[in-house]
MARDRENVO-322807 format. One record per residue: x, y, z of N, C-alpha, C, O in turn; residue number from 1; residue in one letter. Coordinates in pm, 1 decimal. Example, Ala and Ser with C-alpha at 12.3 -4.5 7.8 and 13.67 -1.06 7.14 Angstrom:
! MARDRENVO-322807
+----------+----------+----------+----------+----------+----------+----------+----------+----------+----------+----------+----------+-----+-----+
:     n.px :     n.py :     n.pz :    ca.px :    ca.py :    ca.pz :     c.px :     c.py :     c.pz :     o.px :     o.py :     o.pz :   n : res :
+----------+----------+----------+----------+----------+----------+----------+----------+----------+----------+----------+----------+-----+-----+
:   1319.0 :   -569.0 :    780.0 :   1230.0 :   -450.0 :    780.0 :   1320.0 :   -330.0 :    780.0 :   1423.6 :   -331.9 :    846.5 :   1 :   a :
:   1285.0 :   -225.0 :    708.0 :   1367.0 :   -106.0 :    714.0 :   1290.0 :      3.0 :    787.0 :   1340.9 :    113.8 :    803.9 :   2 :   s :
+----------+----------+----------+----------+----------+----------+----------+----------+----------+----------+----------+----------+-----+-----+
//
This chain:
! MARDRENVO-322807
+----------+----------+----------+----------+----------+----------+----------+----------+----------+----------+----------+----------+-----+-----+
:     n.px :     n.py :     n.pz :    ca.px :    ca.py :    ca.pz :     c.px :     c.py :     c.pz :     o.px :     o.py :     o.pz :   n : res :
+----------+----------+----------+----------+----------+----------+----------+----------+----------+----------+----------+----------+-----+-----+
:   7298.8 :   9662.7 :   9715.0 :   7415.8 :   9709.0 :   9823.5 :   7484.1 :   9824.0 :   9794.9 :   7515.6 :   9851.1 :   9679.0 :   1 :   m :
:   7506.6 :   9884.4 :   9874.3 :   7595.2 :  10008.1 :   9900.4 :   7726.3 :   9970.3 :   9825.4 :   7774.6 :   9859.2 :   9803.6 :   2 :   d :
:   7756.1 :  10055.8 :   9802.8 :   7914.9 :  10083.7 :   9678.7 :   8017.9 :  10082.0 :   9799.0 :   8129.5 :  10035.2 :   9776.9 :   3 :   e :
:   7980.6 :  10140.2 :   9950.8 :   8108.3 :  10124.0 :  10032.2 :   8123.5 :  10008.7 :  10115.5 :   8211.7 :   9978.4 :  10195.9 :   4 :   d :
:   8002.0 :   9941.6 :  10073.5 :   7998.0 :   9784.9 :  10137.1 :   8100.6 :   9695.3 :  10085.1 :   8140.4 :   9695.2 :   9968.6 :   5 :   e :
:   8140.3 :   9620.0 :  10178.0 :   8258.8 :   9518.8 :  10083.5 :   8160.6 :   9422.1 :  10029.8 :   8048.1 :   9388.3 :  10066.8 :   6 :   p :
:   8249.9 :   9382.0 :   9914.8 :   8151.0 :   9240.6 :   9841.5 :   8197.5 :   9089.0 :   9886.3 :   8307.8 :   9034.8 :   9879.2 :   7 :   k :
:   8117.5 :   9059.3 :   9917.1 :   8116.2 :   8894.6 :   9962.1 :   8107.6 :   8806.2 :   9885.3 :   8008.5 :   8798.8 :   9812.7 :   8 :   a :
:   8215.8 :   8707.2 :   9878.6 :   8206.3 :   8581.3 :   9758.1 :   8259.3 :   8463.3 :   9824.1 :   8356.7 :   8451.0 :   9898.4 :   9 :   i :
:   8173.1 :   8377.7 :   9780.5 :   8188.5 :   8207.8 :   9852.3 :   8356.4 :   8171.8 :   9821.4 :   8415.0 :   8208.5 :   9719.6 :  10 :   p :
:   8426.1 :   8081.8 :   9947.0 :   8540.7 :   8065.8 :   9920.8 :   8550.4 :   7979.9 :   9799.8 :   8662.5 :   7984.0 :   9749.2 :  11 :   i :
:   8473.5 :   7911.0 :   9745.2 :   8512.8 :   7823.1 :   9601.3 :   8530.2 :   7880.7 :   9505.5 :   8576.2 :   7831.4 :   9402.5 :  12 :   t :
:   8487.0 :   8030.0 :   9525.4 :   8471.7 :   8130.9 :   9395.3 :   8635.9 :   8146.2 :   9415.2 :   8716.5 :   8111.1 :   9329.0 :  13 :   h :
:   8672.1 :   8204.4 :   9543.1 :   8816.9 :   8273.0 :   9586.5 :   8891.1 :   8154.7 :   9542.8 :   8968.0 :   8188.6 :   9452.8 :  14 :   l :
:   8901.1 :   8010.5 :   9573.4 :   9017.7 :   7953.8 :   9525.1 :   8971.0 :   7981.5 :   9371.8 :   9049.6 :   8062.5 :   9322.9 :  15 :   r :
:   8908.9 :   7957.4 :   9314.3 :   8908.1 :   7942.0 :   9140.4 :   8948.9 :   8075.8 :   9107.7 :   8946.7 :   8105.6 :   8988.3 :  16 :   d :
:   8983.0 :   8155.9 :   9185.2 :   9000.2 :   8304.1 :   9125.3 :   9058.9 :   8399.4 :   9164.2 :   9054.1 :   8517.7 :   9130.6 :  17 :   s :
:   9150.2 :   8314.7 :   9280.6 :   9275.3 :   8430.4 :   9359.6 :   9312.2 :   8552.9 :   9294.0 :   9274.8 :   8666.0 :   9325.2 :  18 :   l :
:   9391.0 :   8519.1 :   9197.8 :   9420.7 :   8644.3 :   9076.6 :   9334.4 :   8748.0 :   9077.0 :   9363.0 :   8858.0 :   9124.2 :  19 :   g :
:   9220.2 :   8718.1 :   9022.6 :   9147.6 :   8811.6 :   8964.5 :   9095.8 :   8906.3 :   9097.9 :   9091.4 :   9029.2 :   9091.8 :  20 :   y :
:   9057.4 :   8827.6 :   9219.3 :   9020.6 :   8911.2 :   9357.6 :   9131.3 :   8989.4 :   9389.2 :   9117.4 :   9108.2 :   9418.3 :  21 :   f :
:   9242.6 :   8933.3 :   9386.2 :   9359.3 :   8999.7 :   9449.6 :   9385.4 :   9171.1 :   9355.7 :   9407.5 :   9280.6 :   9407.4 :  22 :   y :
:   9370.4 :   9132.7 :   9189.9 :   9347.1 :   9259.3 :   9125.8 :   9250.6 :   9359.3 :   9140.0 :   9259.9 :   9478.5 :   9111.0 :  23 :   q :
:   9150.3 :   9293.1 :   9191.1 :   9029.4 :   9366.8 :   9205.7 :   9061.6 :   9487.2 :   9323.0 :   9054.9 :   9610.1 :   9318.5 :  24 :   h :
:   9103.3 :   9381.6 :   9439.7 :   9130.2 :   9475.6 :   9571.7 :   9232.3 :   9615.9 :   9531.8 :   9203.3 :   9735.3 :   9538.1 :  25 :   v :
:   9356.9 :   9551.7 :   9490.5 :   9466.3 :   9631.9 :   9490.5 :   9452.2 :   9769.5 :   9385.3 :   9510.6 :   9875.2 :   9408.7 :  26 :   a :
:   9352.8 :   9744.1 :   9251.2 :   9317.6 :   9830.6 :   9176.7 :   9216.0 :   9935.1 :   9264.2 :   9249.7 :  10050.0 :   9292.7 :  27 :   e :
:   9105.1 :   9883.6 :   9296.0 :   8982.6 :   9958.3 :   9376.2 :   8994.4 :   9998.8 :   9506.3 :   8909.6 :  10073.0 :   9556.1 :  28 :   t :
:   9116.7 :   9947.6 :   9585.0 :   9107.8 :   9995.5 :   9696.7 :   9011.0 :   9917.3 :   9808.8 :   9024.7 :   9941.8 :   9928.7 :  29 :   d :
:   8932.0 :   9840.5 :   9769.8 :   8768.5 :   9866.5 :   9803.6 :   8796.6 :   9684.2 :   9867.8 :   8849.1 :   9598.1 :   9797.1 :  30 :   r :
:   8751.9 :   9661.4 :  10000.2 :   8767.8 :   9512.3 :  10029.9 :   8694.1 :   9403.7 :  10037.1 :   8596.4 :   9428.6 :  10107.8 :  31 :   p :
:   8693.2 :   9325.0 :  10009.1 :   8627.9 :   9170.5 :   9995.1 :   8632.7 :   9111.4 :  10054.7 :   8740.7 :   9065.4 :  10091.8 :  32 :   l :
:   8481.7 :   9062.9 :  10117.2 :   8464.5 :   8975.9 :  10240.2 :   8471.8 :   8840.7 :  10165.8 :   8407.2 :   8817.9 :  10063.6 :  33 :   v :
:   8569.4 :   8738.0 :  10234.7 :   8545.6 :   8615.0 :  10199.5 :   8439.5 :   8486.4 :  10293.0 :   8452.8 :   8441.6 :  10406.9 :  34 :   i :
:   8338.9 :   8458.5 :  10188.2 :   8238.6 :   8395.8 :  10307.6 :   8276.5 :   8244.0 :  10262.8 :   8301.2 :   8213.4 :  10146.1 :  35 :   q :
:   8277.2 :   8171.0 :  10351.3 :   8290.9 :   8025.5 :  10368.9 :   8138.2 :   7970.1 :  10401.6 :   8090.9 :   7989.5 :  10513.5 :  36 :   r :
:   8073.5 :   7910.0 :  10313.6 :   7945.2 :   7864.9 :  10408.3 :   7849.9 :   8005.9 :  10408.0 :   7822.2 :   8074.3 :  10309.5 :  37 :   y :
:   7808.2 :   8027.9 :  10549.7 :   7750.6 :   8123.7 :  10534.3 :   7854.9 :   8242.1 :  10644.6 :   7837.0 :   8361.6 :  10668.2 :  38 :   r :
:   7925.4 :   8179.9 :  10675.9 :   8048.8 :   8279.4 :  10753.0 :   8122.1 :   8365.4 :  10718.0 :   8223.4 :   8315.2 :  10669.4 :  39 :   d :
:   8124.0 :   8493.0 :  10717.1 :   8202.0 :   8596.6 :  10682.3 :   8278.4 :   8683.5 :  10769.2 :   8250.5 :   8798.0 :  10804.6 :  40 :   q :
:   8429.8 :   8576.3 :  10813.1 :   8492.5 :   8646.3 :  10891.6 :   8636.9 :   8678.1 :  10872.3 :   8712.8 :   8711.6 :  10963.3 :  41 :   s :
:   8673.9 :   8662.8 :  10726.9 :   8790.4 :   8709.4 :  10676.3 :   8780.2 :   8811.8 :  10562.3 :   8709.1 :   8779.9 :  10467.0 :  42 :   v :
:   8829.0 :   8905.2 :  10560.6 :   8830.2 :   9059.8 :  10471.1 :   8964.2 :   9074.9 :  10411.4 :   9069.2 :   9073.2 :  10475.6 :  43 :   v :
:   8952.1 :   9091.2 :  10273.3 :   9094.6 :   9082.5 :  10198.5 :   9107.0 :   9224.1 :  10207.7 :   8997.8 :   9280.6 :  10215.4 :  44 :   m :
:   9200.2 :   9293.9 :  10209.2 :   9211.0 :   9432.1 :  10187.8 :   9369.9 :   9466.9 :  10177.3 :   9458.7 :   9399.7 :  10229.5 :  45 :   v :
:   9393.3 :   9614.4 :  10080.2 :   9478.3 :   9624.0 :  10029.5 :   9588.0 :   9635.7 :  10161.5 :   9539.9 :   9668.7 :  10269.9 :  46 :   p :
:   9724.3 :   9610.4 :  10152.7 :   9854.5 :   9574.5 :  10244.3 :   9838.1 :   9711.7 :  10315.1 :   9826.5 :   9702.0 :  10437.2 :  47 :   l :
:   9834.0 :   9861.2 :  10254.5 :   9818.1 :   9966.8 :  10308.3 :   9740.8 :   9973.2 :  10425.9 :   9787.6 :  10011.6 :  10533.1 :  48 :   w :
:   9631.9 :   9939.4 :  10410.7 :   9509.9 :   9948.9 :  10492.9 :   9536.3 :   9877.7 :  10604.9 :   9536.1 :   9931.4 :  10715.7 :  49 :   e :
:   9569.2 :   9711.3 :  10581.0 :   9622.5 :   9618.3 :  10663.3 :   9693.3 :   9747.5 :  10772.2 :   9635.8 :   9812.0 :  10860.0 :  50 :   w :
:   9803.6 :   9752.2 :  10737.4 :   9928.4 :   9797.9 :  10836.7 :   9859.7 :   9941.9 :  10905.9 :   9914.8 :   9992.9 :  11003.4 :  51 :   r :
:   9758.1 :   9990.6 :  10857.5 :   9713.3 :  10128.7 :  10899.3 :   9624.2 :  10078.9 :  10993.4 :   9666.3 :  10104.8 :  11106.1 :  52 :   w :
:   9523.6 :  10021.1 :  10995.1 :   9433.0 :   9941.9 :  11108.7 :   9528.1 :   9876.8 :  11230.0 :   9502.8 :   9898.2 :  11348.6 :  53 :   l :
:   9644.8 :   9791.6 :  11184.0 :   9722.1 :   9750.3 :  11293.0 :   9771.5 :   9879.9 :  11371.8 :   9748.0 :   9878.1 :  11492.6 :  54 :   k :
:   9841.0 :   9999.6 :  11317.2 :   9881.8 :  10131.4 :  11402.7 :   9737.9 :  10105.8 :  11476.1 :   9753.4 :  10034.2 :  11575.0 :  55 :   q :
:   9594.3 :  10147.1 :  11453.1 :   9522.3 :  10198.4 :  11516.6 :   9509.8 :  10131.3 :  11648.5 :   9502.0 :  10191.1 :  11755.8 :  56 :   l :
:   9508.4 :   9991.1 :  11631.1 :   9443.1 :   9913.9 :  11703.0 :   9604.7 :   9902.3 :  11835.6 :   9601.1 :   9892.6 :  11958.2 :  57 :   e :
:   9701.2 :   9907.6 :  11760.5 :   9810.4 :   9920.3 :  11879.5 :   9805.1 :  10048.7 :  11966.2 :   9829.5 :  10043.2 :  12086.7 :  58 :   a :
:   9768.3 :  10181.3 :  11894.3 :   9743.0 :  10301.3 :  11997.7 :   9607.0 :  10258.6 :  12081.8 :   9615.8 :  10315.9 :  12190.4 :  59 :   k :
:   9480.9 :  10178.9 :  12075.8 :   9384.6 :  10175.5 :  12120.9 :   9425.7 :  10072.8 :  12236.8 :   9383.5 :  10077.2 :  12352.3 :  60 :   v :
:   9514.9 :   9980.6 :  12185.0 :   9527.5 :   9876.2 :  12301.8 :   9663.0 :   9960.4 :  12396.9 :   9680.3 :   9919.8 :  12511.9 :  61 :   r :
:   9732.8 :  10048.2 :  12356.9 :   9777.2 :  10113.8 :  12470.7 :   9702.2 :  10222.1 :  12492.2 :   9787.6 :  10310.6 :  12497.0 :  62 :   a :
:   9612.8 :  10266.1 :  12506.1 :   9529.0 :  10350.3 :  12543.9 :   9589.5 :  10505.5 :  12483.2 :   9599.6 :  10594.1 :  12568.1 :  63 :   g :
:   9620.2 :  10531.5 :  12372.3 :   9657.4 :  10615.2 :  12326.7 :   9595.4 :  10679.7 :  12226.1 :   9604.4 :  10636.4 :  12111.2 :  64 :   e :
:   9514.0 :  10808.1 :  12260.0 :   9449.0 :  10858.3 :  12149.8 :   9501.1 :  10843.3 :  12012.5 :   9614.2 :  10833.7 :  11964.7 :  65 :   p :
:   9360.0 :  10844.5 :  11956.8 :   9374.2 :  10794.8 :  11809.0 :   9401.9 :  10916.1 :  11690.2 :   9439.5 :  10904.4 :  11573.6 :  66 :   i :
:   9368.3 :  11032.4 :  11767.5 :   9368.7 :  11172.0 :  11707.9 :   9427.0 :  11253.0 :  11834.5 :   9392.9 :  11267.6 :  11951.9 :  67 :   i :
:   9567.0 :  11313.5 :  11724.7 :   9626.6 :  11393.1 :  11848.9 :   9616.8 :  11535.8 :  11814.9 :   9569.4 :  11569.8 :  11706.5 :  68 :   t :
:   9651.7 :  11606.7 :  11886.4 :   9609.3 :  11782.0 :  11913.9 :   9666.8 :  11813.5 :  11747.4 :   9607.7 :  11882.1 :  11664.0 :  69 :   e :
:   9777.3 :  11752.8 :  11732.2 :   9827.6 :  11812.6 :  11589.9 :   9705.4 :  11787.9 :  11484.7 :   9646.9 :  11877.6 :  11423.9 :  70 :   d :
:   9679.9 :  11654.0 :  11475.8 :   9525.3 :  11615.4 :  11374.3 :   9425.9 :  11684.8 :  11406.2 :   9350.5 :  11704.7 :  11311.0 :  71 :   d :
:   9396.9 :  11726.9 :  11495.0 :   9279.3 :  11823.9 :  11519.4 :   9294.2 :  11947.8 :  11467.2 :   9205.8 :  12005.1 :  11403.5 :  72 :   l :
:   9439.2 :  12008.1 :  11498.8 :   9475.7 :  12160.1 :  11417.5 :   9495.2 :  12155.1 :  11288.2 :   9493.7 :  12260.6 :  11224.8 :  73 :   a :
:   9516.7 :  12035.4 :  11225.2 :   9539.2 :  12027.9 :  11105.4 :   9399.9 :  12004.9 :  11023.2 :   9386.3 :  12038.0 :  10905.4 :  74 :   a :
:   9299.1 :  11943.7 :  11102.1 :   9150.0 :  11950.6 :  11059.0 :   9073.2 :  12082.6 :  11053.9 :   8992.9 :  12125.1 :  10970.8 :  75 :   i :
:   9122.0 :  12135.9 :  11168.8 :   9009.1 :  12267.2 :  11158.7 :   9092.7 :  12396.6 :  11079.1 :   9049.2 :  12511.6 :  11072.0 :  76 :   s :
:   9244.6 :  12340.5 :  11012.1 :   9312.8 :  12465.9 :  10923.3 :   9202.4 :  12390.9 :  10800.9 :   9124.9 :  12472.6 :  10751.0 :  77 :   r :
:   9192.3 :  12280.8 :  10761.9 :   9176.1 :  12248.4 :  10643.9 :   8994.2 :  12291.4 :  10625.9 :   8949.2 :  12323.1 :  10515.8 :  78 :   d :
:   8915.7 :  12286.1 :  10738.8 :   8799.7 :  12356.4 :  10748.3 :   8818.1 :  12490.0 :  10713.6 :   8788.6 :  12522.4 :  10598.5 :  79 :   v :
:   8858.6 :  12569.1 :  10786.2 :   8894.2 :  12704.1 :  10769.7 :   8879.9 :  12737.9 :  10641.8 :   8905.9 :  12852.4 :  10604.9 :  80 :   s :
+----------+----------+----------+----------+----------+----------+----------+----------+----------+----------+----------+----------+-----+-----+
//
């Protein structure tokens, strides 16, 4: 498994070990896929990441650019 890929766990494991998995996500900033039978439809992510994703979603739904001109200027400064 690729290190950047989220780890999948069965939901029965999650119920038994929620505190451990909560700590894992909080300390590593790596998402955790929660698996129920073969379905992997829920992901546990750090709160900051969820908020950031919701901001991106709002921009996409509003038709706004995700990367602004200021962002592009900052990126080009960093590359130079």
